C-alpha positions in Angstrom: -19.1 -3.4 7.6 -16.6 -2.4 10.2 -15.5 1.2 10.0 -12.5 1.8 7.8 -10.9 4.5 5.7 -13.6 4.7 3.0 -16.5 3.9 5.2 -16.4 7.2 7.2 -18.4 9.2 4.6 -20.8 6.4 3.6 -21.8 4.6 6.9 -25.5 5.4 6.2 -25.5 3.5 3.0 -26.0 -0.2 2.5 -22.8 -2.3 2.4 -21.2 -2.1 -1.0 -17.9 -3.4 -2.3 -15.6 -0.7 -3.5 -12.0 -0.3 -4.4 -11.4 0.4 -0.7 -12.5 -3.2 0.1 -9.7 -4.6 -2.2 -7.1 -2.0 -1.5 -6.2 -3.9 1.7 -4.5 -6.4 -0.6 -5.5 -9.5 -2.5 -8.8 -10.7 -1.3 -10.6 -14.0 -1.8 -14.3 -13.8 -2.6 -15.1 -15.4 0.8 -13.0 -12.7 2.5 -14.9 -9.9 0.9 -18.2 -11.5 1.8 -17.1 -12.0 5.4 -16.1 -8.3 5.8 -19.3 -6.9 4.2 -22.1 -7.9 6.7 -25.5 -7.8 5.1 -24.2 -8.3 1.6 -25.8 -11.0 -0.4 -23.5 -13.3 -2.4 -25.2 -12.8 -5.7 -25.1 -9.0 -5.2 -21.4 -9.1 -4.3 -20.6 -11.1 -7.4 -22.6 -8.6 -9.6 -20.8 -5.6 -8.2 -17.4 -7.2 -8.5 -18.1 -7.9 -12.1 -19.0 -4.2 -12.6 -15.7 -3.2 -11.0 -13.9 -5.7 -13.3 -15.7 -4.3 -16.4 -14.6 -0.8 -15.3 -11.0 -1.9 -15.2 -10.6 -1.2 -11.5 -10.4 -4.7 -10.2 -9.1 -8.0 -11.6 -9.7 -11.6 -10.7 -6.5 -13.6 -10.7 -5.6 -17.3 -10.0 -2.7 -17.9 -7.5 -0.6 -20.9 -8.2 -0.1 -23.6 -5.5 0.4 -23.7 -2.6 -2.2 -20.9 -2.5 -4.3 -22.4 -5.4 -7.2 -19.9 -5.2 -8.8 -17.0 -7.1 -8.3 -13.6 -5.6 -9.4 -10.1 -6.4 -6.9 -7.2 -6.5 -6.7 -3.7 -7.7 -5.5 -2.8 -11.2 -3.3 0.3 -11.8 -6.5 2.3 -12.5 -7.9 1.0 -9.2 -4.9 2.1 -7.2 -5.1 5.6 -8.9 -8.3 6.1 -6.9 -6.4 5.9 -3.6 -6.1 9.7 -3.2 -9.9 10.1 -3.7 -10.5 7.4 -1.1 -8.2 9.2 1.3 -10.1 12.4 0.8 -13.4 10.7 1.5 -12.0 9.3 4.7 -10.7 12.7 5.7 -14.1 14.3 5.0 -15.9 11.6 7.0 -13.7 11.8 10.2 -16.2 14.1 11.9 -19.2 12.0 10.7 -17.8 8.7 11.8 -20.0 6.9 14.4 -18.4 5.6 17.5 -17.4 2.1 16.5 -18.2 0.8 20.0 -17.5 -2.8 20.3 -17.2 -3.4 16.6 -14.0 -5.1 15.7 -12.0 -3.6 12.9 -10.7 -6.5 10.7 -6.9 -6.7 11.2 -6.1 -6.5 7.5 -8.0 -3.2 7.2 -6.2 -1.4 10.1 -3.3 -0.2 7.9 -5.8 1.5 5.6 -7.5 3.0 8.6 -4.2 4.3 9.9 -3.3 5.8 6.5 -6.6 7.5 6.4 -5.9 9.2 9.7 -2.8 11.0 8.6 -2.6 14.7 7.8 -0.7 14.5 4.5 0.0 18.3 4.6 2.1 17.6 7.8 4.3 15.0 6.1 8.0 15.8 6.6 10.2 16.4 3.6 12.8 14.0 4.8 12.3 10.2 5.1 11.1 9.0 8.5 10.3 5.5 10.0 7.6 5.4 12.7 6.9 2.3 14.8 3.2 1.9 15.7 3.0 -0.3 18.8 -0.8 -0.2 19.3 -3.2 -2.3 21.2 -4.6 -3.7 18.0 -1.2 -4.7 16.6 2.2 -3.4 15.5 3.1 -1.8 12.2 5.9 0.4 10.7 4.8 3.6 9.0 7.5 4.6 6.5 7.5 8.1 5.0 9.7 8.4 1.8 11.6 11.6 1.0 9.5 14.2 -0.9 10.0 14.3 -4.6 8.3 16.6 -7.2 6.8 13.6 -9.1 5.6 11.7 -6.0 2.1 12.3 -4.7 2.0 12.7 -0.9 0.0 9.6 -0.3 2.4 7.5 -2.4 5.1 8.5 0.0 3.5 6.6 2.8 3.7 2.8 3.3 2.5 0.8 6.3 4.2 -2.6 6.9 3.4 -5.3 9.5 5.7 -5.3 12.5 7.3 -2.5 14.5 10.8 -1.7 13.2 13.4 -1.8 15.9 15.3 1.1 14.4 12.3 3.4 13.9 13.1 7.0 14.9 9.7 7.4 16.8 7.6 4.9 18.6 3.8 5.5 19.0 2.0 3.6 21.7 -1.7 3.6 22.3 -4.6 2.5 20.2 -6.2 3.2 16.8 -9.2 4.7 18.7 -6.8 7.0 20.6 -5.3 8.2 17.3 -8.7 8.7 15.9 -9.8 10.7 18.9 -6.7 12.9 18.6 -7.3 13.4 14.9 -10.9 14.5 15.6 -9.8 16.9 18.3 -11.8 15.2 21.1 -11.5 16.8 24.5 -10.5 13.6 26.4 -8.9 11.2 23.9 -7.6 7.8 25.0 -3.9 8.1 25.8 -1.3 8.0 23.0 2.4 8.3 23.7 5.1 9.4 21.3 8.7 8.4 22.1 11.8 9.6 20.3 13.9 12.7 19.6 11.9 15.9 20.3 11.9 17.2 16.7 10.8 13.9 15.2 8.2 13.4 18.0 6.7 16.8 17.2 6.5 15.9 13.5 4.7 12.6 14.2 2.3 14.2 16.7 1.4 16.7 14.0 0.6 13.9 11.6 -2.2 12.6 13.9 -3.3 16.0 15.2 -6.6 17.7 14.5 -6.6 19.8 11.4 -6.3 23.5 12.0 -9.5 25.5 11.9 -9.5 27.7 8.8 -9.2 31.4 9.6 
């Protein structure tokens, strides 16, 4: 399984479908099987049934023109997103070099979300265009609210918004290297007003070492 936000702390384990596999959006059974190399079809079916029985995933029929069954997270499944984020955060230092492994495009927004330092989120709303080698997205940070969890304030949408306050250029691997505090990370550029650039750079910076 290509590295992703919930794989960082479990890369030594055999491939296993989890809520992180479905949190990339609605997934066909064939999609899940494709993105879990080494997973047997009957084992995948068994584990998906367990997730359904636990109320974390549901199987739903899409009407034409799609005309297919898909798996998607339930409300209870989405409630696990903060836990998945913390696993990703814990595993950043344990993550193997992905080398030439290709990260499935539909998983990249999850990987990007997993790289953020939530404690560095600004209180005010902010739109960030991510013009990366792997693709373009817009990272939208909603205004802080007492009832809104930090992770729920972050949305990643396809395409780089033309009116974003800050533009980030580089690669996902460059952002990962910055986040891990590597000595010579691949180049990443931040363009925009100095204050907002400093805010965005802090989101992808290495976590401060505890005193």
